[in-house]
N, C-alpha and C positions, 0 to 999 in steps of 0.2 A: 669507095673507102680510100682515105689518104694513105699513101705509101710512106712508111717511116723506115729510115736506115740508121742503125746505131752500131758503132764499132764496139766489139766485145772485149778487146784488150789492146794495148799499144802495138803488140807484135803479131797478133793472129785473130782472125775471125770478124765477121760482121753479121748482124741480124737485120733481116728485112721483113717488115710486117705490112699487111694490106695487099699482098699480091695473091690473086685467085687463079684458078686453073686456066681460064681463057686468056689471062694476061700473058701467059708463057708462050702463046702463039704469035706474039707481037715481036717484030724485029728489034724495037728499041729495048725490050726486056732482055733479049739476048746480048745486045751490045753493052748494056749496063752490067750484065753478069760478067762479061769479059773484063770490064774495067775494075769491078770489085774483086774478082779473082786475082788480078795482077797486084792489087794493093793489099789485100787482106788474106789471100790464100784459101780461105774457107768462107762460104756464104751459107747462112741458115735462113731459109724462107719459112717462117714460122706458120704452121697450120695452113699451108697453101692448098692442101687437098687436091693436088694435081692428078688428073686422070691418066691412065696408062697411055692413051692415044696422044694427049698433050705432052706427056713426058717424052715420048719418042720424037714428036715434032720439035720440041724445045732442044733436045739433045742434038738433033740434026742441024739446027741453026747454029749450034756451037762448034760443030766439027763432024768428022766422019765417025759413025757409030759402030761399035763392034757388034757383030751378029753372033749370039751365043750358039756354039755347036752342041753343047750338052746342057740339059736342064733348063732350056729357055721357056719363057712364058708361052702358053699354047696359042695365043692370038697375036702376040708381039715378040718375034724372035730377037729383037733388040734388047728385051728386058730379061734380066736374070733374077728370079726369086731368091732372096737370101734368107735361109732359114735352116734350123737343124732338124726340122721335121721331114723325114724321108718321103712322106706321101706328097709333099709340096715341092720337092726339089731332089733331083738325082745327085746333086752335089752336096747334100746336107752333111754327109760325113766329113767332108773336107773343111767345114767351117770351124773346126776346133782350133786350127792354127791361127785364126784371125785374132786371137787374144794377144798375140805378140806384135810389137811395133814392126811395121813393114811398109814398103812401097810396092804397088802392083807393077808387075811386068819387068822386074830387074833381071830376069833371065833372058830377056829380049834385047835386041840391039836398040830398039826404039820403045821405051817405056810408055805406058798409057798416058795420055794427055791429062785427062780429068775424069772424075767419077760423079755421077748424080745418084743420090740414094734417098728414097722416100719411104716413110713408115706407114705400112698398112695395118699392122698390129704390133704392140709393144709388149715387152716382158714385164711381169709383175715385179721382179727384182733383177737388177743388173741390166746388161744390154745397152748401156750408154756407149757412145763412140768418142774416143779421144783422138786429137790431131796434134801434131808437133811441127812447127815451122822450121825447116832446116835451112832456109835462106837466112832467117834471123839468127839461128844458132851459129851458122858460119860467120856472119858479120860480127858477132860478139866475141869471137875468139881473139886471143892475143895475136899479133902479127907473126911472131915467130912460130906459133902453133899452126897458123894458116899455111905458112911455107912448108912445114913439115908434112902436113896432111895432103898438100897438093902433090907431093912426090910419091904417094902410095897408089897402088892398083889393087883392087879387091876382087876375089872370086865369089860370085854369086851362084847359088845352086838350090835346087829343091831339097837336097839332102841336108843342107845347113838348117833350113827352116823345120824340117821334120824331126831332126835330132833334138830340137827343143821340146817336142812332144814325147818322143820315144828315144831317150838317150842310149838305150841298149837294144837296138833293133835286131830282129832276126836276120839271117843271111839273105833270105828272100826279100825282106823289106829293103835291105841295103842295096841289093842288086836292082830292085825296081826304082829306087830313088836315083841311083847312079846312071840309069838309062836315060833319064831326063837330061836335057842340055844344061851345061853350066856356062857362065860368061864372065869375062873380066871387064870391070869398069874402073875408071878413076874414082877415088874416094870423094874427090871434090869435082863436081860437074860444072864446068864453066860454059855458060850458055851463049848463044849468038848475040844476045843483048848485053852480055857482060856480067849478068847475075851469076852467083855461085850457090850451089846447094850441095848438101851432103848425101851421098848414096850409101846408106847404112840400113840396118834393120835385120829382120829375121833371116833373109836369104844371104847375108854377108857372112861367109864362112872363114875366110883367111886372107891375109894380106900377102901378096906376091913377094917372095924373097925373105920373109920372116918366119920364125918357127911358129907352129900352131899356138903355143902358149903365149908368145909375144903378140901374135895377131889377135888372139882373143882378148888379151888385156887392153890393147889399143881400141879395138872395135867396141868393147863394152864401155870403156871410158868415154868414147865419143858419143855413144848412144845415151849414156847417163847425162852427158852435157846437153845434148839436143832436146832431151825430154824433161828438162827442168821446168818448174811451174810457169816461169815467164815466157816460155815458148809454146805452151800447151793450152789447148781449148778442150774442155770436156762438154759434150752435148748430151743433155738428157732429153730423150725423144718424147715427143707427143704425137699421137696419130695425126697424120696429114703433114707433118714437117717434111720439107725437102732440103737436103744439104748437098752442096756442090763443092768439090775441093780440087785444087791444083795438085794432081798426083805426082808431078815432077819435082815438087818442092815441099811436100807434106808427108810425114809419116802418119800412119793411123793404126788404131787397134780397137777391138771390141772389148768392153768390160765383160767378164764371164757371166753367162746366164745358163739357166738349166736347159739341157737338151730337150726336155719335154715342154719347154716354153712355147707359147703361141706366137712369139716374135716373128714377124714377117716383113721384110723390106723388099722393095722393087728397085733394082739397080740397072742403070745404063752406063756404058763406058765409052769414052772417046779415044779413038786410035791416036797414038803418038805422032808428033810432027817433027821432032828434032832428034837426030841420032846422037848418042852419047859419044863424045870424042875427048 
């Protein structure tokens, strides 16, 4: 089958058709994936129907793969099932927070490099995934605003994201959240190659040196800016789709779906390669 590549918008996303599972074991497919990620941020391999074994092989060709410590696939520890069905994943209860815009790994010194997600079963309603390009959002800012944002450092924490779900937690909940590490990052991440992305989203709790109210105002304003339609791609899943995204420059979130939904995704994650400085 002929492979067709189509840009989905000027600022984010590309669709690739005609790639089947065996194609993902070829080195040139991995090299082309890297090129498309650098240019578009998100790749949608439509109805690729990649097998679990080939998903692991392809992921390893793209980078070092995270081995899940909890809730891993029984045959492939590199694969994490993503579902709200507790019989299919020990982490099902934590998936509620994925409805908020976020970047994975911002409580770490080195955020995850990229994520690969393939649909095994889809929801009858909801369950789409949205992505927002924070490289493009930064570039579109007025120069004065860029200068201002580059001066800020932001505290990222589990508590910040969990407060979005439970704004009035019990004392036990709060103590549990606060036991998790927090980390300061610049609001604007300047990369080794000179590109800049915005480190914002659900884990961003406050800006160092500003009042909580002023911090919240600025962080909400920038999140609203970065998630405008011109920077956003919404993917409506079909069974067999594989989506790969640059976690270091894309926000993402799941559109809400019923906890009883059969929606099931298989995910692999690539370990980060660049420290935030």
